[in-house]
VOGU-3710 file (C-alpha; in Angstrom, 3 decimals, decimal comma):
1> xxxxxxxxxx> -164,544/-50,978/132,154  -162,007/-48,851/131,255  -161,356/-45,334/132,395  -159,982/-42,687/129,880  -158,052/-40,663/132,133  -156,944/-36,869/131,357  -153,271/-36,795/132,077  -152,974/-33,042/132,074  -150,933/-31,992/134,994  -153,060/-28,387/135,351
11> xxxxxxxxxx> -155,891/-30,569/137,406  -154,163/-32,372/139,382  -153,728/-30,571/142,665  -152,611/-33,232/144,745  -149,229/-33,492/143,353  -148,843/-29,906/144,355  -149,704/-29,939/148,204  -147,359/-32,578/149,607  -144,803/-31,331/151,891  -142,383/-32,203/153,318
21> xxxxxxxxxx> -142,470/-33,048/157,257  -140,025/-31,088/159,086  -139,667/-30,793/162,953  -138,935/-27,408/163,108  -140,099/-24,566/161,103  -137,993/-24,096/157,715  -137,944/-20,018/158,192  -137,950/-17,689/161,160  -141,075/-17,074/162,579  -143,168/-14,018/161,808
31> xxxxxxxxxx> -142,398/-12,399/164,687  -138,928/-12,180/164,234  -140,107/-9,586/161,473  -141,445/-6,804/163,397  -145,357/-5,839/162,613  -144,257/-7,257/159,010  -146,649/-6,383/156,213  -148,331/-9,224/154,384  -147,455/-10,080/150,866  -150,477/-8,227/149,959
41> xxxxxxxxxx> -149,436/-5,719/151,668  -146,402/-5,545/149,762  -147,680/-5,858/146,539  -149,496/-2,763/146,710  -152,438/-1,646/144,479  -151,291/-3,900/141,548  -154,525/-6,010/141,077  -155,183/-6,465/137,365  -158,356/-4,123/136,814  -156,579/-1,383/138,398
51> xxxxxxxxxx> -153,447/-0,908/136,064  -153,610/1,712/133,453  -152,809/-0,428/130,519  -150,335/1,202/128,082  -150,953/2,901/125,096  -151,158/1,603/121,679  -147,592/2,114/120,547  -146,084/1,854/123,745  -147,671/-1,604/124,244  -147,124/-2,917/120,640
61> xxxxxxxxxx> -143,881/-4,862/120,963  -145,840/-6,514/124,548  -148,732/-7,382/122,791  -146,487/-9,356/120,074  -143,408/-10,605/121,793  -145,668/-12,907/124,605  -142,362/-14,556/126,046  -139,377/-13,349/127,944  -137,013/-14,567/130,608  -136,419/-13,542/133,913
71> xxxxxxxxxx> -133,271/-13,382/135,957  -132,903/-13,107/139,786  -129,181/-12,941/140,292  -127,724/-11,442/143,413  -126,066/-11,849/146,739  -128,357/-14,300/147,553  -127,074/-16,474/145,230  -124,362/-17,106/146,969  -125,644/-19,256/149,693  -128,393/-20,152/147,554
81> xxxxxxxxxx> -130,906/-21,112/150,638  -128,498/-22,016/153,375  -126,876/-20,024/156,122  -124,465/-21,032/158,803  -125,048/-24,323/157,958  -129,374/-24,740/158,019  -131,044/-25,194/155,135  -134,147/-22,395/154,370  -136,396/-24,121/151,994  -138,108/-22,120/150,041
91> xxxxxxxxxx> -137,268/-18,815/147,640  -133,766/-17,908/148,242  -133,487/-14,406/147,576  -135,255/-13,691/150,552  -133,026/-15,861/152,424  -131,742/-12,146/154,416  -135,619/-11,297/155,588  -136,963/-11,739/159,182  -139,247/-13,769/157,435  -136,458/-17,013/156,726
101> xxxxxxxxxx> -133,007/-16,792/158,235  -133,556/-13,430/159,604  -129,610/-12,144/159,067  -128,128/-9,258/160,790  -127,381/-6,496/157,935  -123,291/-6,510/158,951  -123,069/-10,242/158,973  -125,130/-10,513/155,388  -122,807/-7,630/153,525  -119,980/-9,705/153,727
111> xxxxxxxxxx> -121,456/-11,900/150,827  -120,342/-8,896/148,649  -116,400/-9,517/149,207  -117,271/-12,988/148,541  -118,947/-12,471/145,022  -116,893/-13,105/142,029  -118,914/-14,455/139,619  -116,145/-15,259/136,942  -118,707/-17,940/135,047  -121,113/-14,987/134,163
121> xxxxxxxxxx> -121,255/-15,063/130,206  -123,603/-12,284/128,975  -123,582/-13,473/125,458  -124,241/-17,280/126,914  -127,278/-15,915/128,599  -128,816/-13,959/125,578  -128,041/-16,789/123,314  -130,096/-19,411/125,689  -132,865/-16,803/125,814  -133,449/-16,263/121,467
131> xxxxxxxxxx> -132,445/-20,444/121,270  -135,502/-20,698/124,078  -137,605/-18,573/121,743  -137,760/-15,597/123,945  -137,992/-12,096/122,920  -136,863/-10,132/125,953  -134,852/-10,409/129,446  -135,425/-8,856/132,760  -132,783/-8,803/135,546  -132,349/-7,821/139,015
141> xxxxxxxxxx> -130,396/-4,596/138,985  -131,570/-4,299/142,610  -133,561/-6,824/144,786  -134,826/-6,514/148,213  -131,116/-7,308/149,775  -130,533/-3,666/148,549  -127,284/-4,709/146,084  -126,925/-2,972/142,877  -125,603/-5,625/140,455  -124,012/-2,977/138,362
151> xxxxxxxxxx> -121,719/-0,223/138,373  -124,105/2,732/140,848  -122,506/6,442/141,112  -125,565/6,503/143,929  -124,002/3,885/146,006  -120,944/1,941/146,711  -123,049/-1,006/147,322  -122,843/-2,565/144,406  -120,930/-5,141/142,468  -118,187/-2,999/140,892
161> xxxxxxxxxx> -117,135/-0,905/144,080  -118,287/-3,666/146,894  -116,770/-7,106/145,333  -113,839/-8,411/143,796  -115,645/-8,386/140,250  -115,173/-5,484/139,368  -117,398/-5,586/136,361  -120,873/-4,403/135,379  -122,879/-7,760/134,217  -125,595/-5,285/133,601
171> xxxxxxxxxx> -123,682/-3,609/130,606  -122,362/-6,775/129,618  -126,168/-7,705/129,293  -127,173/-4,856/127,277  -124,483/-5,113/124,896  -125,163/-8,859/124,288  -129,358/-8,186/124,127  -128,631/-4,982/121,705  -126,292/-7,759/119,247  -128,831/-10,139/119,162
181> xxxxxxxxxx> -132,081/-7,423/118,889  -133,709/-8,869/121,828  -135,611/-6,650/124,866  -133,636/-5,368/127,954  -135,568/-5,088/131,300  -134,356/-3,949/134,728  -136,210/-5,308/138,074  -136,102/-2,903/140,537  -137,039/-3,366/144,308  -138,318/0,319/145,202
191> xxxxxxxxxx> -139,757/0,644/148,434  -137,944/-2,785/150,212  -134,003/-2,222/150,532  -132,998/-3,910/153,746  -129,458/-2,499/153,670  -130,562/0,599/153,429  -133,810/-0,179/156,727  -130,906/-1,136/158,366  -132,231/-4,614/159,020  -134,729/-6,390/156,882
201> xxxxxxxxxx> -136,672/-7,092/160,047  -137,223/-3,278/160,228  -139,705/-1,836/158,131  -139,947/1,828/157,147  -143,036/2,171/159,425  -141,533/0,889/162,414  -140,952/2,938/165,823  -137,727/1,549/165,590  -136,891/2,183/162,475  -133,628/5,097/161,911
211> xxxxxxxxxx> -134,019/6,160/158,425  -136,295/7,844/156,402  -138,160/6,130/153,326  -138,790/9,537/151,565  -134,924/10,288/152,176  -134,118/7,160/150,632  -136,257/7,240/147,997  -134,333/10,643/146,617  -131,232/9,547/147,889  -131,036/6,252/146,100
221> xxxxxxxxxx> -134,408/5,465/144,356  -134,566/8,159/142,295  -130,828/8,407/141,280  -130,762/4,877/140,456  -133,464/4,297/138,298  -131,951/7,384/136,537  -128,913/5,600/135,927  -130,607/2,644/134,889  -132,336/4,588/132,230  -129,518/7,030/131,262
231> xxxxxxxxxx> -126,648/4,206/130,948  -127,470/1,089/129,066  -129,329/2,113/126,135  -132,846/1,354/124,993  -135,040/-0,422/127,831  -138,026/-2,328/127,074  -139,440/-2,667/130,393  -138,840/-0,985/134,426  -139,848/-3,946/136,665  -140,891/-2,681/140,027
241> xxxxxxxxxx> -142,013/-4,642/142,921  -143,637/-4,583/146,381  -144,490/-0,793/146,220  -146,055/-1,229/149,899  -147,430/2,030/151,396  -145,448/4,061/148,903  -147,815/7,110/148,035  -149,277/7,547/144,642  -147,416/10,954/143,900  -144,116/8,758/144,678
251> xxxxxxxxxx> -145,283/5,722/142,142  -146,083/8,556/139,858  -143,141/9,840/140,343  -140,640/7,219/138,955  -143,582/6,961/135,831  -142,706/10,856/134,754  -138,711/9,951/135,300  -139,527/6,706/132,999  -141,178/8,839/130,038  -139,121/11,461/130,221
261> xxxxxxxxxx> -135,880/9,434/130,176  -137,580/6,534/127,885  -140,799/7,402/126,458  -141,319/4,105/125,125  -140,107/1,845/128,348  -143,361/-0,310/129,888  -144,132/-0,231/133,718  -145,443/-3,528/135,316  -147,875/-2,432/138,021  -146,383/-3,525/140,545
271> xxxxxxxxxx> -145,270/0,290/140,259  -148,348/0,619/142,674  -151,318/2,829/143,225  -152,583/2,006/139,489  -150,472/3,258/137,294  -148,441/0,703/135,467  -148,635/-0,110/132,119  -149,177/-3,510/132,474  -150,776/-5,975/135,058  -148,457/-8,957/136,603
281> xxxxxxxxxx> -150,369/-11,539/138,162  -149,130/-13,130/141,682  -146,216/-14,848/141,443  -146,416/-18,410/140,351  -150,029/-17,686/139,017  -151,014/-19,278/136,182  -155,048/-17,726/134,841  -157,835/-20,136/134,556  -160,082/-17,291/133,120  -158,887/-14,762/130,159
291> xxxxxxxxxx> -158,093/-11,166/131,366  -158,599/-7,741/129,260  -155,726/-5,559/128,199  -152,007/-6,446/128,976  -150,991/-8,534/131,576  -148,071/-11,201/132,418  -147,566/-13,977/134,470  -144,580/-14,445/136,006  -143,257/-18,099/136,645  -139,773/-20,204/137,048
301> xxxxxxxxxx> -137,837/-22,823/135,803  -137,776/-24,725/139,355  -139,633/-23,130/142,647  -137,052/-20,253/143,934  -136,294/-17,453/142,017  -133,215/-17,291/143,309  -130,659/-20,100/143,092  -131,286/-22,858/145,818  -128,905/-25,736/145,982  -131,743/-27,998/147,099
311> xxxxxxxxxx> -134,092/-26,784/144,737  -133,919/-30,089/141,688  -137,588/-29,459/140,630  -137,223/-28,548/137,079  -139,458/-27,745/134,265  -139,649/-29,822/131,457  -140,026/-28,614/128,209  -143,334/-29,764/127,736  -144,549/-28,089/130,891  -143,187/-25,079/129,954
321> xxxxxxxxxx> -145,085/-25,342/126,675  -147,652/-25,983/128,459  -147,690/-23,022/130,621  -146,553/-20,571/128,315  -149,353/-22,182/125,848  -152,245/-22,025/128,670  -150,990/-18,251/129,318  -151,466/-16,917/126,143  -154,628/-18,662/125,255  -155,686/-16,745/128,853
331> xxxxxxxxxx> -154,605/-13,413/126,983  -151,563/-13,166/129,164  -147,552/-12,847/128,449  -145,393/-15,746/129,688  -142,131/-14,457/131,520  -139,954/-17,402/133,111  -137,518/-16,799/135,477  -133,690/-18,780/135,784  -132,043/-18,097/138,695  -127,727/-18,508/137,803
341> xxxxxxxxxx> -125,445/-19,607/140,722  -123,055/-17,339/142,755  -120,326/-17,974/139,536  -122,748/-16,682/137,391  -123,230/-20,255/135,467  -127,190/-20,991/134,297  -128,195/-24,318/135,967  -128,065/-27,279/133,451  -131,205/-28,505/134,057  -132,706/-24,693/133,763
351> xxxxxxxxxx> -131,306/-24,225/129,794  -132,476/-28,234/129,132  -135,995/-27,456/129,718  -136,006/-24,252/128,108  -133,694/-25,058/124,839  -136,531/-28,293/124,193  -139,602/-25,648/124,638  -137,543/-23,322/121,834  -137,198/-26,113/119,214  -140,991/-26,277/119,549
361> xxxxxxxxxx> -140,785/-22,603/119,415  -138,934/-22,663/116,259  -141,190/-24,371/113,726  -144,968/-23,669/116,280  -143,676/-19,908/116,942  -146,541/-18,591/115,298  -149,438/-19,859/117,546  -148,129/-17,892/120,214  -146,319/-14,199/119,252  -148,603/-12,337/118,508
371> xxxxxxxxxx> -151,997/-14,625/119,452  -154,960/-13,598/120,939  -156,443/-15,476/123,369  -158,863/-18,576/123,186  -162,770/-16,964/122,448  -163,862/-20,101/124,578  -162,180/-18,024/127,692  -161,076/-21,080/129,175  -158,561/-24,229/128,366  -160,632/-27,299/126,849
381> xxxxxxxxxx> -160,245/-31,190/127,963  -157,496/-31,904/125,725  -155,487/-28,682/125,657  -155,497/-25,284/124,859  -156,390/-22,345/122,190  -154,973/-19,406/120,644  -156,528/-17,099/117,952  -155,024/-15,414/115,149  -157,719/-13,927/112,651  -159,923/-16,423/111,387
391> xxxxxxxxxx> -157,369/-19,383/112,770  -157,799/-21,262/115,541  -154,764/-22,871/117,053  -155,825/-26,119/119,052  -152,635/-27,089/121,300  -153,104/-31,132/122,243  -151,561/-31,736/125,448  -153,354/-34,610/125,768  -153,804/-36,958/122,580  -156,520/-38,890/122,099
401> xxxxxxxxxx> -156,575/-42,677/122,055  -159,324/-42,898/118,892  -157,474/-39,844/117,606  -160,203/-37,738/117,596  -160,844/-34,424/119,906  -164,061/-32,625/120,143  -164,729/-28,629/120,673  -168,247/-27,150/121,980  -169,515/-24,303/121,044  -168,339/-23,278/117,546
411> xxxxxxxxxx> -171,026/-21,712/114,926  -168,520/-20,638/112,154  -168,427/-22,943/109,342  -164,719/-24,113/108,752  -162,559/-23,955/105,764  -159,871/-26,364/106,325  -158,435/-28,214/109,223  -154,365/-29,570/109,430  -151,460/-30,567/111,617  -149,303/-27,431/111,628
421> xxxxxxxxxx> -146,353/-27,474/109,590  -147,692/-30,184/107,265  -147,564/-29,764/103,730  -149,767/-31,497/101,341  -149,463/-34,959/100,392  -146,250/-35,361/98,303  -146,397/-38,067/95,231  -145,061/-41,109/97,197  -147,465/-40,113/100,266  -150,273/-39,391/97,229
431> xxxxxxxxxx> -149,309/-43,016/96,078  -148,598/-44,935/98,306  -150,401/-43,886/102,048  -153,077/-41,282/103,122  -152,216/-37,411/103,594  -150,843/-38,121/107,397  -151,491/-34,163/107,768  -155,167/-34,447/107,019  -157,705/-33,216/109,706  -161,280/-34,257/108,661
441> xxxxxxxxxx> -163,962/-32,509/110,451  -167,796/-32,737/111,253  -170,402/-30,261/112,748  -172,590/-32,215/114,777  -176,014/-31,660/115,399  -175,443/-31,668/119,187  -173,246/-28,166/118,415  -169,852/-29,767/118,893  -167,301/-30,186/116,203  -165,256/-33,147/115,661
451> xxxxxxxxxx> -161,659/-33,287/114,640  -160,607/-36,827/113,534  -157,021/-37,246/112,726  -155,388/-39,420/110,003  -152,165/-40,230/112,130  -150,832/-41,036/115,076  -149,404/-38,397/117,621  -146,756/-36,471/115,495  -143,249/-36,631/117,088  -143,517/-33,007/118,574
461> xxxxxxxxxx> -143,673/-32,014/122,448  -146,938/-30,087/121,920  -149,044/-31,204/118,435  -150,957/-28,609/117,173  -154,215/-28,391/114,832  -155,124/-25,554/112,390  -158,717/-24,746/111,687  -159,190/-21,972/109,112  -162,402/-20,462/110,063  -164,757/-18,743/107,463
471> xxxxxxxxxx> -165,217/-15,154/109,472  -163,498/-14,440/113,121  -164,820/-17,383/115,745  -168,086/-17,000/116,857  -168,553/-18,859/120,257  -171,700/-20,219/122,323  -169,295/-20,381/125,818  -171,165/-23,443/127,319  -168,784/-25,672/129,061  -168,694/-29,076/126,867
481> xxxxxxxxxx> -168,896/-32,057/128,499  -166,094/-34,317/126,481  -166,858/-37,852/125,383  -163,365/-38,871/125,159  -161,119/-37,178/127,852  -161,859/-36,016/131,538  -163,712/-32,869/131,647  -162,819/-30,251/134,696  -165,484/-27,835/136,176  -163,073/-25,583/138,125
491> xxxxxxxxxx> -165,335/-23,092/140,357  -164,734/-20,257/138,566  -166,869/-21,102/136,485  -169,838/-21,617/138,197  -172,510/-19,530/139,865  -172,859/-19,096/143,764  -175,830/-18,494/145,634  -175,461/-18,201/149,236  -171,721/-19,201/148,811  -168,347/-17,036/147,892
501> xxxxxxxxxx> -166,351/-17,730/144,818  -163,083/-16,644/145,703  -159,577/-17,024/144,400  -157,263/-18,183/147,252  -153,431/-18,531/147,669  -151,027/-19,897/150,296  -147,439/-20,623/151,031  -146,028/-24,530/150,826  -143,010/-23,025/151,971  -142,046/-19,740/152,124
511> xxxxxxxxxx> -142,350/-17,452/148,840  -143,576/-20,726/147,203  -147,099/-19,566/146,176  -150,220/-21,999/145,326  -153,706/-20,883/144,220  -156,835/-22,288/143,992  -160,647/-20,625/142,709  -162,851/-22,268/145,273  -166,448/-22,355/146,038  -166,442/-21,634/150,107
521> xxxxxxxxxx> -168,057/-19,787/152,608  -171,280/-21,971/152,373  -174,616/-21,108/154,265  -177,547/-22,929/154,857  -179,447/-23,979/151,580  -176,586/-22,760/149,382  -176,210/-24,080/146,139  -173,260/-23,819/143,366  -173,941/-24,271/139,787  -172,382/-25,135/136,456
531> xxxxxxxxxx> -174,141/-24,999/133,136  -172,802/-27,447/131,004  -173,317/-28,942/127,343  -172,829/-32,915/127,023  -171,619/-34,052/123,749  -172,649/-37,631/124,496  -175,111/-39,501/126,465  -173,337/-42,176/128,416  -171,662/-42,967/132,195  -169,455/-40,789/133,346
541> xxxxxxxxxx> -167,156/-41,322/136,750  -167,341/-38,321/139,066  -164,521/-36,693/141,275  -164,673/-33,980/143,922  -161,554/-31,876/144,849  -161,444/-30,145/148,164  -159,859/-28,959/151,544  -161,613/-29,284/154,560  -160,612/-28,947/158,091  -161,399/-31,181/161,053
551> xxxxxxxxxx> -164,614/-28,988/162,104  -165,873/-29,840/158,711  -165,055/-33,298/158,475  -168,097/-35,534/158,189  -169,785/-32,849/156,460  -172,601/-33,944/153,382  -172,504/-32,870/150,307  -175,507/-33,335/147,642  -174,128/-33,426/144,042  -176,937/-33,172/141,243
561> xxxxxxxxxx> -176,563/-34,124/137,429  -179,666/-33,131/135,960  -181,308/-34,666/139,056  -179,359/-37,727/139,725  -178,092/-37,284/142,703  -174,596/-38,377/144,460  -173,742/-38,323/147,789  -170,316/-36,900/149,347  -169,017/-37,273/153,020  -166,400/-34,773/153,498
571> xxxxxxxxxx> -163,068/-35,735/155,184  -160,570/-34,011/156,520  -157,652/-33,165/154,460  -155,632/-31,372/157,218  -156,177/-28,260/156,260  -154,574/-26,100/159,088  -155,582/-22,566/160,253  -153,022/-21,059/162,497  -150,490/-22,814/160,392  -146,879/-22,278/161,554
581> xxxxxxxxxx> -145,811/-22,528/157,745  -148,126/-19,709/156,871  -147,271/-17,323/159,710  -149,874/-14,231/161,018  -152,378/-16,561/161,972  -153,296/-17,749/158,175  -154,342/-21,261/156,777  -152,163/-24,127/154,760  -154,616/-25,355/152,603  -154,856/-29,180/151,543
591> xxxxxxxxxx> -156,581/-30,659/148,785  -157,707/-34,206/147,769  -159,687/-35,699/145,279  -162,272/-38,107/145,946  -164,129/-40,667/144,322  -167,761/-40,057/144,754  -169,607/-42,381/142,119  -171,289/-42,930/138,364  -173,647/-40,807/136,880  -175,824/-41,537/133,627
601> xxxxxxxxxx> -175,699/-38,258/131,368  -177,967/-37,551/128,956  -176,745/-35,521/125,409  -177,306/-32,164/125,436  -177,616/-28,472/127,985  -177,949/-29,032/131,387  -176,995/-27,597/135,082  -174,453/-29,470/137,666  -174,973/-28,180/141,262  -173,775/-28,812/144,701
611> xxxxxxxxxx> -175,556/-28,392/147,991  -174,466/-28,920/151,304  -177,057/-31,068/153,429  -178,078/-29,998/156,580  -176,850/-27,310/158,449  -173,259/-26,211/157,191  -170,688/-26,036/159,686  -167,232/-24,429/159,453  -168,158/-22,475/156,250  -167,932/-26,036/154,561
621> xxxxxxxxxx> -165,936/-27,216/152,189  -163,323/-25,126/149,989  -164,697/-26,503/146,546  -162,327/-26,473/144,009  -163,529/-28,847/141,061  -165,298/-31,643/139,484  -163,823/-33,972/137,376  -165,959/-36,020/134,738  -164,386/-39,161/133,349  -166,297/-40,674/130,770
631> xxx> -166,600/-44,284/131,120  -166,056/-46,970/128,257  -166,853/-50,693/128,509
//
């Protein structure tokens, strides 16, 4: 028999969960940083449902642009993840931190005397963003290290006063952005400033702290934000980070300052205390569900934000597009980071992926810019969907072998369907061959719409089918089980009785965040359940993706497919509580995917359930997803 496997990398967690075996921790122990705040505490009250979204006029460009460039560049770009001959794996811009190399202030500040980025070319970076299809650039004006990457009058710890470079790269970037007609924004770390704190290991709240946050806030933060909003022309975004335990009054003071100096400037939710214009998800977080309002995902072209000499895990143009499309399809914006080297040069492989994606956006950008999220509220087995008015854009990530894709729950009648950027057939096509852009469609009695393609996969990174509807989309959101390709039932779409549905996150390396939605904390007799709509009766191969520790090892789980039962005995996947890698007694999660059997499913709507067998131990498995693959003889 032949299994038609889904090739999309989104569901393959195991590839993301292989860690490098090290004889010693890759970064300094948590104890080196006295009473360190967790990242949840540092990010502060910036949850997506707490942001005060911008008014329509101020947020108009944000809703239209969808795709921006992030730049992390600073003193940290010089060591690039290495200190005194030792490599610290993780995000390089945190190298000074007590969580990583724990570098004393006096040693770290010596990097400024070495900082002479003669290969920095503002016009070339802006042109890269333009060619990549990005509409804005946000660059680090001051990261947590405290070093200003512009000529600041409020501190001599800046690139023009403290380095041999003697230029203002942010001014050069502002001029280049204005000339190219794209937006500019500044990243500013408002609470963490390890230089002013005297050490990255001594928080403002520490009894050992000799400085005072309020004094620093008034002396440095307010003046520097004023400089950035006064001396560099129109600013699209002030992108704040890690507000920690700043008061609401302090967050509002920065908002009021921004409104006074640049009324149209947008502020992200990491200003803290729920006073931002738009929400920023956690680092590297790709949402599986749609969110209301204005929000963004921030991501990197490799793993680290700042340049890291060892990090060669570059995203291809195809992967960049998949992540961009999926974010826009969830209703969000995508901001993708590059980390220039200490000499100012953009890594070649980062640029290569961006430019490949940019080629696609030149001919298919209408599916991204100004588009709305998918009315289905989730990805499809074969790809994802964006919307403009009565047009659906079906982005096909995994081109089917039989040239047919299936869409569940579309109630509208269809006026037309075609491959994007394919014209009407010319004379030669009409005389000697069929129209290669033709897409035929059938509204089936089973509630699915089938699209049949009259051509092999187009020679583009992501083919798009444009479907014009009669009226705005009307959708039955029941998850469809595809008859041709693997369908993944993620736990975020399940109901849960006697268990908890929750997103968890963990770090493989410091700052390298991974996310997973789970059904967890099971109690005796609990049940997780998905409502699905099976397109075609047939046999389906079932796999279960989960994480478990040695306590949960050997536990049994019952999966019911409309009455047909499959059993799974859980294995210890290597999940570890109190992991050294996580610090602070937190858990390092490791997922595996087990093959559990074959079931015969009948066409139509039905439920799929999972329950623990017998008494639950250790809270049970962390169930991430069930994968259903149709079997073709």
